[in-house]
N, C-alpha and C positions, 0 to 999 in steps of 0.2 A: 305338405308339398310332395309331389311325386318326382322322385329323383330321375325317373326315366324321361320325364318331360322337361325338367329344368336342370340346367348345368350351372354349377357354382362358377362365378367369374372372379369375385374379389370381395373382401370386406370393405365396407364403406369407410373412407378415410376421415371424413369430417363429422361423422355421427355414428351411433351404434347401428348395427344391422349389416346386411350383405346384399350383393347384387347377383342375380342369376339370369341366364339367357335361355330362351326356348330352344328345343332341338332343331327347329328350322331357322333360327336366327332372326325371326321377325318380331319378337317381343322380348322385353326385359321385365324382370320382377325384382322389386326392391323391398326390403324389410327394414323396419325401424320403429320409432316411437311417435309421439305426437307431432314432432317437428316434420316428419315425413308426410303425415296427413295434411299439415298446414301447407307444405310445399306443393302437394298434389292439388289442393284446393286452388292455390295461386296459379298453378300451371294450367288448370282448366279454364280459369278466367282469362288468362292472356292468350290461350289458344283461340278463344272466341273473339279476340281482338286482332287476329291475324299474325300473332307472333309465331316464328318458326320453331315450335317446341313439340315434343312428343305428345300425342293425344293419350289421355288416360283411358284405358280400356276396361279396367276392373280394379276394385279395391275391397279390402275387408280386413279381417282379423284372423291370424293363424291359430292353430290349436294351442300354442304356448303363449297366446295373448299379444303377440306382436302385430302391429299394423303392417299391411303389405299393399303395394300398388303395382299393377301391371300396365305397362305403356308400350306403344309401338316403337320399333327400332328406327332410328334415323340413319343407320349405317353401322358397319362393323369396325370402323377405325376412326378415331379422332384425327383432326388435322395435324396435331402434334405427332401422333403415331405414324401417320403417313409421311410426315417430314423426316422422321428418324430413319425409317426404312428406305427412303428414296434418295438419300444424300449421295450415295455412291462415291464416297471418298471426299466430296466437297463439303462446303459449309453453307452455301447460299440456298435458301428455300427453293424447292421446285416451283415453277410458275403455276403448275396445276394446283398446288396447295394455296398459293396466294390468290389465285383466281377464284377458288371456292370460298376462301375466307372473305373475299370482296363481295361475292354474291350473297352469302349468308348475312354478312354485316349490313349491307344495304337493305335487305329485306327486313331485318330486325329494326334498323333505324327508321324506316318508313312506317312500320307498325307502331313504334314508340311515338313518333312525331304526330301520328294521326289520333293519338289518344292521350293528350296531356292530362295531368292531374292537378286540381286546384291545391296549391301548397298552403300549409300553415305558416305563420310568420317566421318560425325557426326551422323550417324544413331543410333549407340549404345548409345551415350550420350542423344540423343533425346528420345530414349526409356526410359532411366533412369528418365528423367524429367517428362515424361507423365505417366509412370507406377508408379513412386513413388510420384507423385504430389509434387515434391521437392519444388517448389516455394511456395506453400501454407504451407507445413510443416514448412519451415524455417521462413515464415512470422509469423505463429502462435507460433513457438517455436524458437525464435532467438538465444537462448543459445545453441541449437543443430547445428546451422550453424557455425561450428568451424573446425579447422584444423584436429582434430581427426576424425570427421564424414567424411569429404571430403577425407581424406587419405584412409579410409576403402572403400568408394565408388569408388575411383580411382583404388584401388587394385582389387575390384570386376570387374570393366570394363576391366582392363588389363587381368584378368583371362578369361573373356568372349570374348576377342578380336578375337579368331579364331573360335568361335561358329557360325554356319550359322544363318543368319537372315531369318525369315519366316513370313508369314501372320498369325497374332495371334488374340486372343479374348480379352486379357488384363483384363478381369474380370471373369476368369474361376473359377468354383467351383461347389460343389454339387447342389446349387440352380439353376444352368444353364444347368445341365446335365440330360438327360432323357434316357430311355431304348435304344433309337435308335440314339442318337446324342446330339448335343449341340445347344442351342438357345441363343437369345439375343446377337447379334454381334454388338451392337451399338458402343462400344468403341474399335473397332478393330484397329490394327496398326501393324507395324513391331516389332517383338520380337526376342530375341535369342532363338534358338530351346530349348524347354523344359520348358520355363517360364510359359506357360499356365498350363501344366498338372502336372509337378513335385510337386508343392506345394499344390495340391488340398486337400490332407488329413492333411497336416501340418498346413494349415491356419485356421483350425477349432480351434486351440489353441488361436488364436488372438481374438476370440469371448468371451473368458473368461468363457466358460461353459454355456453361455446363449442360445446356440443352442440346448442344452439338450443332446448332444451326443459327443462321442469322438472316435477316431480311436485307436485301440490297437497297441502296438509295432509290433506284428506279422502282422497285416493288413498293417501297413505302410511299413514294410520290403518287403512283397510280392508285394505290389503295385509298389514300386521303382524297385524291381528286374524285374518285367514284363516290365517296361518302359526301363530299361537298356538293356534288351534282344532285344526289338524292335529297340532301338537306335543302338546297336551294329550291327544289321543286315542291317541297312540302312546307317549309317555313319561311323561305325568302332570304335566309341567311346561310353563309358557309359555316359549317359546324367546326371545321378545322381551326378556326380562329381561337377556339378554347382549348386546344391541345396542350399548351404550356401549363395552364392551370390544372388540367387533369393529370399531367405527368408530375407536377409538384405533389399532388395528393398520392399518386402511385408511389412516389419515392418514400413517402411515409409508410404506405401499406407494406412495401417490401422490407422496411426496417423493423416492422412490428414483430414481436416474439422472437427476436434474433439474439438477444443478449444471453450468452451461456451462463449456466450456474456452476459448471464444473471447470475449475481453472486448468485442469490437465488437458482439456479438449482444445488444443491450439488450433485445430482446423475450424472449429466453430467460432473461436475468437477471431480468427482471420476473416471469416465470412461476415461476422458482425461488423468488424471494422470496415470491410469493403462496402457494405450497404450504407454505413454512416458516411463514407467517402462519396458515394453516389448521391446521397441526399444533399450533402453540402455542395457538391458540384452542380446538381440540379437547381438548388436554391440560388447559387451565384448566377447561373445563366438566367433564371427567371427574373432576378432583380435587375439585370442589365438589359435584357432583351424582351422580357415578357413571354418567353417560350423556353423550352428545354430541348436540346439536341442530343438524343441518346447516342448518336454516332460518335460523339466525343467522349463517351464513357470508356474507361479502360476495361479490359477483360479482367476476370479474377486472377488469371495467371500473370498479367501485366502488373496488376496491383500488388500481388504477392512478391514479385521481383523488386518493385520499388519499396515495398514495406521492409524487405530484408536489407535493402541498401540504405534504409533510413530516409527515403524520400517522402514517406507518409507517416503521420503520427500513429 
C-alpha cells in the first residue's frame, strides 16, 4: 500500500483489519480476512439489485496476505456524525439528517421489496436468533428465558409469517448511513421486509441519550409515513404495522453482550440493568398493544436516578 495514496482512517471494529481513504476522498480501502471477501461478494450482488451500496472497484491480496477491497465513497460523514456536529446545543436531530435518512431508507426498502427471497421453513426463526442474539441474551439473563418472553416472540413470528424475506443489513442505523447509501454489510442475512429501515430512528432511544440526539415525534411520524408509502407502492401493505415486532427483537439485540464480568465496573452493571429494564418495558408494551413506543423509555440518566432511589431492581 502506498502511504502517499491511502490515508489511515481507523481499525475495523467488528473484524480484523483497517480502513483507509484515498487522497482525493473518492475511494475507501478496507483490509481483512475471508469475512471481508464474503462481504464484498454480497455487496456486489445487491448493488446489481439496486441497493444503495458502494460499488466495489478493486479487490485482491496485500503483500502480507490480507484480503483488500476498494470501493467508492458514498460521502465523508455518516448521518450519525452529521447529527453530532449539527446539534448546536440542542438534542433534536436536524431535519436535514432525518430527510436524508428517509431518502436512503425508502430507496433501500424499494430495492429489498423488489427482490424477495424464497425462504426455508425455519428462515424466520433463524432471523430471530441471529438478529436478537437470543442465545447470548438468555445465557446472560436466564430469568428472561421464560414462557412469557417466548410467547411474545412466538406471537411476533406469527405476525411476520406473511412478510417477504429479503437480503438485509442486520445492523442498520444512522452510523451506517451516508448521503448516497449504506455501508458496513458485514452482518448481512435474510430479514423480514422493513426490519432494517423501520426502527432506525426508534433505536436511538436504546442508547439512553448517550448519542447526544433524539428524534422528535414529528420526525418519527414523517419517516414511518414515507416508508409506508414506499411499501404500499411495492407490496400493497403498510410496513409500519410490523414495527412493534421488530422493536421487540431490537430490545433483545441491545441487551446482548451487556452483562459485565468485572463486579467493580458499576457503570457497566448500571448499563446492563438499564437495557434489561428497556427490554422488560418493551415486552410489557408489546403484550398490551402489539407495538412498542420508545418515546416512553427513560433515559439512562433518569433510570440511574431511579435506580439510586430504589425505584428499579
